[in-house]
One Martini backbone bead per residue (centre of mass of N, CA, C, O) as a GRO file, in nm:
protein
  427
    1MET     BB    1   1.766   4.426  -0.204
    2ILE     BB    2   1.490   4.391  -0.343
    3GLN     BB    3   1.530   4.609  -0.557
    4ASN     BB    4   1.781   4.483  -0.689
    5LEU     BB    5   1.641   4.215  -0.763
    6ILE     BB    6   1.426   4.339  -0.946
    7LYS     BB    7   1.617   4.478  -1.144
    8LEU     BB    8   1.769   4.222  -1.230
    9SER     BB    9   1.516   4.074  -1.340
   10LEU     BB   10   1.430   4.289  -1.552
   11ARG     BB   11   1.707   4.285  -1.712
   12ASN     BB   12   1.673   3.940  -1.696
   13ARG     BB   13   1.400   3.803  -1.798
   14TYR     BB   14   1.490   3.557  -1.973
   15PHE     BB   15   1.658   3.420  -1.756
   16VAL     BB   16   1.429   3.386  -1.552
   17LEU     BB   17   1.245   3.223  -1.739
   18LEU     BB   18   1.447   2.990  -1.779
   19ILE     BB   19   1.458   2.904  -1.483
   20ALA     BB   20   1.156   2.841  -1.451
   21ILE     BB   21   1.145   2.619  -1.667
   22GLY     BB   22   1.361   2.437  -1.540
   23LEU     BB   23   1.212   2.393  -1.267
   24PHE     BB   24   0.956   2.271  -1.390
   25ILE     BB   25   1.089   2.025  -1.523
   26TRP     BB   26   1.222   1.917  -1.266
   27GLY     BB   27   0.950   1.885  -1.112
   28ILE     BB   28   0.828   1.666  -1.293
   29PHE     BB   29   1.045   1.452  -1.222
   30ALA     BB   30   0.999   1.468  -0.912
   31VAL     BB   31   0.710   1.355  -0.915
   32ARG     BB   32   0.794   1.071  -1.028
   33ASP     BB   33   1.019   1.013  -0.787
   34ASN     BB   34   0.823   1.040  -0.566
   35PRO     BB   35   0.709   0.906  -0.300
   36ILE     BB   36   0.412   0.706  -0.227
   37ASP     BB   37   0.167   0.771   0.031
   38ALA     BB   38  -0.080   0.801   0.267
   39ILE     BB   39   0.128   0.821   0.507
   40PRO     BB   40   0.343   0.933   0.721
   41ASP     BB   41   0.668   0.850   0.844
   42LEU     BB   42   0.695   0.863   1.216
   43SER     BB   43   0.897   0.671   1.286
   44GLU     BB   44   1.153   0.541   1.430
   45ASN     BB   45   1.504   0.501   1.431
   46GLN     BB   46   1.527   0.151   1.400
   47VAL     BB   47   1.663  -0.157   1.548
   48ILE     BB   48   1.596  -0.502   1.537
   49VAL     BB   49   1.644  -0.761   1.786
   50PHE     BB   50   1.619  -1.112   1.737
   51THR     BB   51   1.551  -1.384   1.978
   52GLU     BB   52   1.561  -1.745   1.989
   53TRP     BB   53   1.445  -1.964   2.284
   54MET     BB   54   1.288  -2.227   2.311
   55GLY     BB   55   1.134  -2.314   2.633
   56ARG     BB   56   1.173  -2.043   2.777
   57SER     BB   57   1.148  -1.826   3.011
   58PRO     BB   58   1.133  -1.490   3.060
   59GLN     BB   59   1.356  -1.481   3.281
   60ILE     BB   60   1.577  -1.627   3.120
   61ILE     BB   61   1.575  -1.440   2.878
   62GLU     BB   62   1.651  -1.186   3.037
   63ASP     BB   63   1.926  -1.290   3.169
   64GLN     BB   64   2.069  -1.448   2.897
   65VAL     BB   65   1.983  -1.229   2.659
   66THR     BB   66   1.881  -0.936   2.697
   67PHE     BB   67   2.094  -0.817   2.891
   68PRO     BB   68   2.355  -0.867   2.720
   69LEU     BB   69   2.261  -0.705   2.474
   70VAL     BB   70   2.203  -0.428   2.603
   71SER     BB   71   2.488  -0.387   2.729
   72ASN     BB   72   2.646  -0.406   2.436
   73LEU     BB   73   2.468  -0.174   2.278
   74GLN     BB   74   2.536   0.101   2.427
   75GLY     BB   75   2.818   0.191   2.258
   76ILE     BB   76   2.675   0.304   2.027
   77PRO     BB   77   2.661   0.547   1.818
   78LYS     BB   78   2.379   0.753   1.810
   79ILE     BB   79   2.208   0.680   2.059
   80LYS     BB   80   1.899   0.729   2.224
   81ASN     BB   81   1.772   0.427   2.267
   82ILE     BB   82   1.681   0.128   2.471
   83ARG     BB   83   1.468  -0.148   2.412
   84ALA     BB   84   1.289  -0.421   2.586
   85SER     BB   85   1.165  -0.771   2.534
   86SER     BB   86   1.026  -1.047   2.721
   87MET     BB   87   0.945  -1.387   2.636
   88PHE     BB   88   0.840  -1.680   2.540
   89GLY     BB   89   1.132  -1.768   2.361
   90MET     BB   90   1.169  -1.440   2.337
   91SER     BB   91   1.361  -1.153   2.201
   92PHE     BB   92   1.347  -0.786   2.219
   93VAL     BB   93   1.546  -0.527   2.058
   94TYR     BB   94   1.538  -0.163   2.064
   95VAL     BB   95   1.725   0.052   1.855
   96ILE     BB   96   1.752   0.397   1.901
   97PHE     BB   97   1.808   0.650   1.679
   98GLU     BB   98   1.884   0.912   1.535
   99ASP     BB   99   1.726   1.084   1.277
  100ASN     BB  100   2.012   1.140   1.101
  101VAL     BB  101   2.049   0.838   1.065
  102ASP     BB  102   2.146   0.588   0.882
  103ILE     BB  103   2.000   0.281   0.868
  104TYR     BB  104   2.247   0.112   0.748
  105TRP     BB  105   2.457   0.208   0.946
  106ALA     BB  106   2.309   0.106   1.198
  107ARG     BB  107   2.301  -0.196   1.120
  108THR     BB  108   2.608  -0.233   1.108
  109ARG     BB  109   2.672  -0.161   1.403
  110VAL     BB  110   2.496  -0.380   1.532
  111LEU     BB  111   2.628  -0.625   1.394
  112GLU     BB  112   2.910  -0.584   1.514
  113ARG     BB  113   2.818  -0.613   1.815
  114LEU     BB  114   2.691  -0.900   1.792
  115ASN     BB  115   2.957  -1.054   1.742
  116TYR     BB  116   3.051  -0.999   2.038
  117ALA     BB  117   2.781  -1.092   2.202
  118GLN     BB  118   2.768  -1.401   2.130
  119ARG     BB  119   2.961  -1.515   2.367
  120LEU     BB  120   2.732  -1.444   2.602
  121LEU     BB  121   2.558  -1.659   2.495
  122PRO     BB  122   2.409  -1.925   2.453
  123GLN     BB  123   2.410  -2.206   2.305
  124ASP     BB  124   2.254  -2.176   1.993
  125VAL     BB  125   2.228  -1.855   2.016
  126THR     BB  126   2.090  -1.628   1.761
  127PRO     BB  127   2.095  -1.318   1.664
  128THR     BB  128   1.870  -1.100   1.478
  129LEU     BB  129   1.768  -0.897   1.232
  130GLY     BB  130   1.541  -0.706   1.132
  131PRO     BB  131   1.374  -0.552   0.915
  132ASP     BB  132   1.407  -0.273   0.678
  133GLY     BB  133   1.155  -0.150   0.839
  134THR     BB  134   0.845  -0.024   0.949
  135GLY     BB  135   0.542   0.027   1.103
  136VAL     BB  136   0.430   0.124   0.793
  137GLY     BB  137   0.529  -0.135   0.600
  138HIS     BB  138   0.242  -0.270   0.589
  139VAL     BB  139   0.106  -0.286   0.260
  140PHE     BB  140   0.046  -0.615   0.228
  141TRP     BB  141  -0.221  -0.858   0.224
  142TYR     BB  142  -0.254  -1.220   0.212
  143HIS     BB  143  -0.446  -1.512   0.092
  144PHE     BB  144  -0.578  -1.824   0.067
  145ASP     BB  145  -0.785  -2.012  -0.172
  146ALA     BB  146  -0.816  -2.347  -0.017
  147PRO     BB  147  -1.057  -2.581   0.032
  148LYS     BB  148  -0.868  -2.862  -0.044
  149MET     BB  149  -0.653  -2.757   0.172
  150ASP     BB  150  -0.461  -2.783   0.425
  151LEU     BB  151  -0.290  -2.587   0.654
  152GLY     BB  152  -0.012  -2.723   0.627
  153ASP     BB  153   0.017  -2.705   0.313
  154GLN     BB  154  -0.020  -2.401   0.295
  155ARG     BB  155   0.228  -2.323   0.467
  156ALA     BB  156   0.435  -2.463   0.287
  157LEU     BB  157   0.369  -2.300   0.033
  158GLN     BB  158   0.441  -2.025   0.158
  159ASP     BB  159   0.741  -2.086   0.267
  160TRP     BB  160   0.856  -2.251  -0.019
  161TYR     BB  161   0.736  -2.035  -0.251
  162VAL     BB  162   0.598  -1.754  -0.219
  163LYS     BB  163   0.798  -1.604  -0.038
  164PHE     BB  164   1.053  -1.624  -0.224
  165ALA     BB  165   0.924  -1.477  -0.467
  166LEU     BB  166   0.840  -1.197  -0.325
  167GLN     BB  167   1.137  -1.121  -0.219
  168THR     BB  168   1.236  -1.028  -0.522
  169VAL     BB  169   1.102  -0.770  -0.493
  170PRO     BB  170   1.147  -0.454  -0.520
  171GLY     BB  171   1.126  -0.318  -0.181
  172VAL     BB  172   1.130  -0.585  -0.022
  173ALA     BB  173   1.204  -0.692   0.307
  174GLU     BB  174   0.942  -0.880   0.378
  175VAL     BB  175   0.774  -1.208   0.424
  176ALA     BB  176   0.520  -1.278   0.643
  177SER     BB  177   0.393  -1.546   0.796
  178PHE     BB  178   0.052  -1.683   0.837
  179GLY     BB  179  -0.087  -1.935   0.966
  180GLY     BB  180  -0.140  -2.240   1.040
  181PHE     BB  181   0.104  -2.513   1.002
  182GLU     BB  182   0.411  -2.609   1.108
  183LYS     BB  183   0.587  -2.855   1.007
  184GLN     BB  184   0.657  -3.160   1.207
  185TYR     BB  185   0.837  -3.385   1.381
  186GLN     BB  186   0.692  -3.616   1.624
  187LEU     BB  187   0.811  -3.750   1.937
  188ILE     BB  188   0.652  -4.004   2.130
  189VAL     BB  189   0.739  -4.093   2.448
  190ASP     BB  190   0.785  -4.382   2.651
  191PRO     BB  191   0.896  -4.409   2.971
  192VAL     BB  192   0.872  -4.714   3.020
  193LYS     BB  193   1.046  -4.803   2.772
  194LEU     BB  194   1.299  -4.657   2.850
  195GLN     BB  195   1.343  -4.819   3.112
  196TYR     BB  196   1.346  -5.104   2.990
  197TYR     BB  197   1.591  -5.029   2.769
  198ASN     BB  198   1.792  -4.823   2.888
  199VAL     BB  199   1.694  -4.523   2.779
  200SER     BB  200   1.757  -4.201   2.721
  201LEU     BB  201   1.650  -3.899   2.614
  202MET     BB  202   1.930  -3.800   2.514
  203ASP     BB  203   1.982  -4.040   2.327
  204VAL     BB  204   1.752  -3.986   2.136
  205MET     BB  205   1.835  -3.704   2.043
  206ASN     BB  206   2.124  -3.775   1.939
  207LYS     BB  207   2.047  -4.000   1.736
  208VAL     BB  208   1.857  -3.836   1.556
  209LYS     BB  209   2.060  -3.615   1.486
  210ALA     BB  210   2.290  -3.805   1.369
  211ASN     BB  211   2.082  -3.941   1.142
  212ASN     BB  212   2.056  -3.634   1.017
  213ASN     BB  213   2.280  -3.696   0.761
  214ASP     BB  214   2.541  -3.606   0.545
  215VAL     BB  215   2.823  -3.769   0.390
  216GLY     BB  216   3.172  -3.766   0.304
  217GLY     BB  217   3.413  -3.914   0.092
  218ARG     BB  218   3.619  -4.066  -0.085
  219LYS     BB  219   3.800  -4.166  -0.360
  220PHE     BB  220   3.787  -4.410  -0.627
  221GLU     BB  221   3.949  -4.639  -0.849
  222MET     BB  222   3.783  -4.800  -1.144
  223ALA     BB  223   3.834  -4.860  -1.451
  224ASP     BB  224   3.924  -4.556  -1.509
  225MET     BB  225   3.743  -4.462  -1.262
  226ALA     BB  226   3.596  -4.207  -1.061
  227TYR     BB  227   3.473  -4.233  -0.723
  228VAL     BB  228   3.233  -4.087  -0.510
  229ILE     BB  229   3.177  -4.096  -0.167
  230ARG     BB  230   2.850  -4.117  -0.008
  231GLY     BB  231   2.620  -4.040   0.259
  232LEU     BB  232   2.273  -4.104   0.301
  233GLY     BB  233   2.072  -3.945   0.593
  234TYR     BB  234   1.823  -3.799   0.537
  235ILE     BB  235   1.517  -3.719   0.636
  236LYS     BB  236   1.187  -3.796   0.464
  237ASN     BB  237   1.025  -3.963   0.687
  238VAL     BB  238   0.879  -4.141   0.935
  239ALA     BB  239   1.023  -4.416   0.883
  240ASP     BB  240   1.315  -4.315   0.925
  241ILE     BB  241   1.281  -4.260   1.230
  242GLU     BB  242   1.181  -4.544   1.325
  243GLU     BB  243   1.474  -4.687   1.223
  244ILE     BB  244   1.634  -4.574   1.443
  245ALA     BB  245   1.908  -4.651   1.633
  246LEU     BB  246   1.973  -4.666   2.003
  247GLY     BB  247   2.042  -4.981   2.050
  248ASN     BB  248   2.056  -5.263   2.282
  249TYR     BB  249   1.871  -5.580   2.370
  250ASN     BB  250   2.005  -5.867   2.391
  251GLY     BB  251   2.104  -5.813   2.076
  252ILE     BB  252   1.866  -5.616   2.017
  253PRO     BB  253   1.747  -5.374   1.841
  254VAL     BB  254   1.671  -5.031   1.922
  255ARG     BB  255   1.410  -4.840   1.824
  256VAL     BB  256   1.203  -4.579   1.800
  257LYS     BB  257   0.937  -4.757   1.773
  258ASP     BB  258   0.993  -4.900   2.064
  259ILE     BB  259   0.961  -4.607   2.247
  260GLY     BB  260   0.748  -4.495   2.026
  261SER     BB  261   0.602  -4.228   1.833
  262VAL     BB  262   0.549  -4.104   1.495
  263GLN     BB  263   0.462  -3.771   1.373
  264MET     BB  264   0.274  -3.538   1.194
  265GLY     BB  265   0.291  -3.190   1.284
  266GLY     BB  266   0.253  -2.895   1.472
  267ASP     BB  267   0.344  -2.616   1.582
  268LEU     BB  268   0.338  -2.389   1.809
  269ARG     BB  269   0.058  -2.182   1.888
  270LEU     BB  270  -0.051  -1.825   1.952
  271GLY     BB  271  -0.256  -1.831   1.700
  272ILE     BB  272  -0.492  -1.700   1.462
  273PHE     BB  273  -0.628  -1.672   1.118
  274ASP     BB  274  -0.911  -1.484   1.031
  275ALA     BB  275  -1.171  -1.465   0.769
  276ASP     BB  276  -1.464  -1.321   0.828
  277GLY     BB  277  -1.555  -1.578   1.008
  278GLU     BB  278  -1.481  -1.846   0.796
  279GLY     BB  279  -1.191  -1.909   0.891
  280GLU     BB  280  -0.896  -2.034   0.834
  281VAL     BB  281  -0.584  -1.894   0.716
  282VAL     BB  282  -0.322  -1.842   0.467
  283GLY     BB  283  -0.033  -1.613   0.460
  284GLY     BB  284   0.090  -1.268   0.402
  285ILE     BB  285   0.337  -1.005   0.475
  286VAL     BB  286   0.422  -0.705   0.324
  287VAL     BB  287   0.738  -0.544   0.359
  288ALA     BB  288   0.859  -0.241   0.324
  289ARG     BB  289   1.115  -0.059   0.261
  290TYR     BB  290   1.295   0.192   0.356
  291GLY     BB  291   1.187   0.463   0.149
  292GLU     BB  292   0.982   0.347  -0.028
  293ASN     BB  293   0.749   0.304  -0.280
  294ALA     BB  294   0.455   0.181  -0.195
  295ASP     BB  295   0.292   0.175  -0.460
  296LYS     BB  296   0.508   0.026  -0.631
  297VAL     BB  297   0.539  -0.226  -0.458
  298ILE     BB  298   0.247  -0.326  -0.482
  299ASN     BB  299   0.238  -0.351  -0.792
  300ASP     BB  300   0.478  -0.552  -0.811
  301VAL     BB  301   0.349  -0.773  -0.638
  302LYS     BB  302   0.101  -0.824  -0.818
  303GLU     BB  303   0.262  -0.912  -1.066
  304LYS     BB  304   0.406  -1.150  -0.926
  305MET     BB  305   0.145  -1.307  -0.843
  306LYS     BB  306   0.064  -1.386  -1.131
  307ASP     BB  307   0.308  -1.578  -1.169
  308VAL     BB  308   0.277  -1.754  -0.910
  309GLU     BB  309  -0.017  -1.865  -0.969
  310LYS     BB  310   0.073  -2.069  -1.194
  311GLY     BB  311   0.220  -2.266  -0.958
  312LEU     BB  312  -0.027  -2.347  -0.828
  313PRO     BB  313  -0.244  -2.539  -0.725
  314GLU     BB  314  -0.531  -2.664  -0.786
  315GLY     BB  315  -0.764  -2.425  -0.651
  316VAL     BB  316  -0.543  -2.201  -0.596
  317THR     BB  317  -0.566  -1.868  -0.458
  318PHE     BB  318  -0.570  -1.529  -0.431
  319LYS     BB  319  -0.624  -1.299  -0.151
  320THR     BB  320  -0.714  -0.989  -0.029
  321SER     BB  321  -0.677  -0.828   0.290
  322TYR     BB  322  -0.459  -0.583   0.229
  323ASP     BB  323  -0.466  -0.254   0.052
  324ARG     BB  324  -0.302   0.049   0.033
  325SER     BB  325  -0.341   0.153  -0.261
  326THR     BB  326  -0.632   0.247  -0.228
  327LEU     BB  327  -0.565   0.476  -0.029
  328ILE     BB  328  -0.349   0.617  -0.188
  329GLU     BB  329  -0.504   0.677  -0.455
  330GLY     BB  330  -0.744   0.820  -0.321
  331ALA     BB  331  -0.584   1.048  -0.182
  332ILE     BB  332  -0.434   1.159  -0.431
  333ASP     BB  333  -0.681   1.215  -0.611
  334ASN     BB  334  -0.815   1.414  -0.416
  335ILE     BB  335  -0.584   1.619  -0.408
  336LYS     BB  336  -0.567   1.674  -0.711
  337THR     BB  337  -0.853   1.783  -0.740
  338LYS     BB  338  -0.819   2.020  -0.540
  339LEU     BB  339  -0.589   2.158  -0.686
  340ILE     BB  340  -0.741   2.217  -0.949
  341GLU     BB  341  -0.972   2.374  -0.823
  342GLU     BB  342  -0.799   2.598  -0.694
  343ILE     BB  343  -0.667   2.703  -0.950
  344ILE     BB  344  -0.929   2.787  -1.090
  345VAL     BB  345  -1.043   2.976  -0.874
  346VAL     BB  346  -0.800   3.167  -0.853
  347ALA     BB  347  -0.795   3.252  -1.149
  348ILE     BB  348  -1.077   3.382  -1.158
  349ILE     BB  349  -1.038   3.587  -0.930
  350VAL     BB  350  -0.796   3.738  -1.048
  351ILE     BB  351  -0.935   3.829  -1.311
  352LEU     BB  352  -1.174   3.983  -1.178
  353PHE     BB  353  -1.005   4.186  -1.001
  354LEU     BB  354  -0.799   4.292  -1.226
  355PHE     BB  355  -0.878   4.288  -1.530
  356HIS     BB  356  -0.584   4.155  -1.632
  357TRP     BB  357  -0.443   3.914  -1.811
  358ARG     BB  358  -0.135   3.956  -1.769
  359SER     BB  359  -0.140   3.966  -1.462
  360ALA     BB  360  -0.289   3.701  -1.418
  361PHE     BB  361  -0.081   3.518  -1.560
  362SER     BB  362   0.168   3.586  -1.375
  363ILE     BB  363   0.022   3.455  -1.126
  364ILE     BB  364  -0.074   3.170  -1.221
  365ILE     BB  365   0.215   3.058  -1.303
  366GLN     BB  366   0.314   3.017  -1.006
  367ILE     BB  367   0.173   2.756  -0.921
  368PRO     BB  368   0.319   2.524  -1.087
  369VAL     BB  369   0.607   2.614  -1.013
  370THR     BB  370   0.583   2.587  -0.703
  371ILE     BB  371   0.497   2.290  -0.696
  372ALA     BB  372   0.749   2.181  -0.837
  373ILE     BB  373   0.952   2.286  -0.624
  374SER     BB  374   0.833   2.129  -0.381
  375PHE     BB  375   0.923   1.845  -0.493
  376ILE     BB  376   1.222   1.899  -0.484
  377LEU     BB  377   1.226   1.935  -0.173
  378LEU     BB  378   1.108   1.662  -0.095
  379ASN     BB  379   1.348   1.499  -0.210
  380ALA     BB  380   1.577   1.641  -0.050
  381PHE     BB  381   1.426   1.553   0.242
  382GLY     BB  382   1.277   1.265   0.212
  383LEU     BB  383   0.978   1.309   0.117
  384SER     BB  384   0.652   1.223   0.078
  385SER     BB  385   0.355   1.161  -0.086
  386ASN     BB  386   0.085   1.282   0.108
  387ILE     BB  387  -0.163   1.405   0.287
  388MET     BB  388   0.008   1.620   0.431
  389SER     BB  389   0.185   1.745   0.201
  390LEU     BB  390  -0.050   1.805  -0.007
  391THR     BB  391  -0.223   1.977   0.183
  392GLY     BB  392  -0.013   2.199   0.221
  393ILE     BB  393  -0.014   2.284  -0.075
  394ALA     BB  394  -0.317   2.351  -0.094
  395LEU     BB  395  -0.310   2.575   0.134
  396ALA     BB  396  -0.073   2.750  -0.024
  397ILE     BB  397  -0.207   2.874  -0.277
  398GLY     BB  398  -0.316   3.139  -0.161
  399VAL     BB  399  -0.029   3.244  -0.080
  400ILE     BB  400   0.109   3.238  -0.357
  401VAL     BB  401  -0.083   3.476  -0.488
  402ASP     BB  402  -0.055   3.720  -0.300
  403ASN     BB  403   0.213   3.847  -0.394
  404GLY     BB  404   0.126   3.884  -0.689
  405ILE     BB  405  -0.110   4.076  -0.637
  406ILE     BB  406   0.044   4.295  -0.485
  407MET     BB  407   0.258   4.355  -0.704
  408SER     BB  408   0.065   4.418  -0.936
  409GLU     BB  409  -0.095   4.643  -0.797
  410ASN     BB  410   0.149   4.823  -0.733
  411ALA     BB  411   0.248   4.856  -1.024
  412TYR     BB  412  -0.015   4.970  -1.139
  413LYS     BB  413  -0.024   5.222  -0.956
  414ASN     BB  414   0.255   5.345  -1.026
  415LEU     BB  415   0.201   5.372  -1.329
  416SER     BB  416  -0.047   5.550  -1.303
  417ASP     BB  417   0.092   5.784  -1.151
  418TRP     BB  418   0.309   5.836  -1.364
  419GLN     BB  419   0.115   5.906  -1.598
  420ASN     BB  420  -0.027   6.144  -1.455
  421HIS     BB  421   0.228   6.308  -1.412
  422GLN     BB  422   0.302   6.336  -1.711
  423GLN     BB  423   0.039   6.476  -1.803
  424ASN     BB  424   0.066   6.724  -1.605
  425LYS     BB  425   0.348   6.810  -1.712
  426ASN     BB  426   0.230   6.749  -2.024
  427PRO     BB  427  -0.044   6.914  -2.164
   0.00000   0.00000   0.00000
């Protein structure tokens, strides 16, 4: 078999050379298209289901949210395992699929089953899917340098401006905000005044909720013009909440400000984000989408941040908290340098040992062609260029030239024996 293959290659040497050139060119394009990351993504093929029901204990979350979800997600095909975690006000369900399952097919199946499981959950409790990223998808962290802006305004700037802008970058699955205070209107009720005016706490909640709404009416015509009627009722400031009527007491309206006070405050926090021990900061975490080129995503995010920074308030700038591109580019450059050094060393050794430049050239040319073909295979199997894969290529360079040296030496020896035999035969 091998002899026939060698004979076929020798008889069609130009065709074989053409195939090698074609593979080499294809490999060059494969190098450009191959995703680059510092470390291989060995995380499990999972879909995260997140459910929020604030104010409830972990036991209630487990009984009324986590258990119904886990029970109904069991029947999805190609599931390897389901894990769950319940905590105060939140539930996390991790659906682990088999490794060969497409992640977006898995997300679609989970979403279909969630539509059915929704009816088993408490009212106003809606489970959502986590981002289509992995555990190593946190590729870039940033925070604001805003010494003259309070943490609440910084968080609002992050949530309502920066986050939406960065989520438009191709390859970004999510931009998670951290730090600061999430602004909210807080109504502090005096129970004594509630009892005095005969108003229940549920009445206060329902009245405030009902008065925070816009409504639409019919249209009417006047002087050959059509007018559309609508009622504007959305709350815009603290004063709007204070003037909401809750009922009457001896013919006198009872408003929110009569039974308590309204203030602008921050939502409950479970931790803070500190930068280098210099105080709290506000920022975001960029999560790359599954299978994306991490290095390209980071560079695109940086370019987008330059445009976003033009719209920030005066004195507010971005600062980088974590940038994986530094590690990625450093690791890749180091591996590239080692590859070039190995190619040069191997080429010198082959030339010195064989002392025949044509044989040495035929062996050395195998190195770039083989490396190019390896990137074609990396793309075919969905593997990225990282420390592990490129180090494997670097270690394999010595093996790559071994067969060429053995074949060249064997051919050289056989030709030499044949020439000696011919000379002895015809003196």
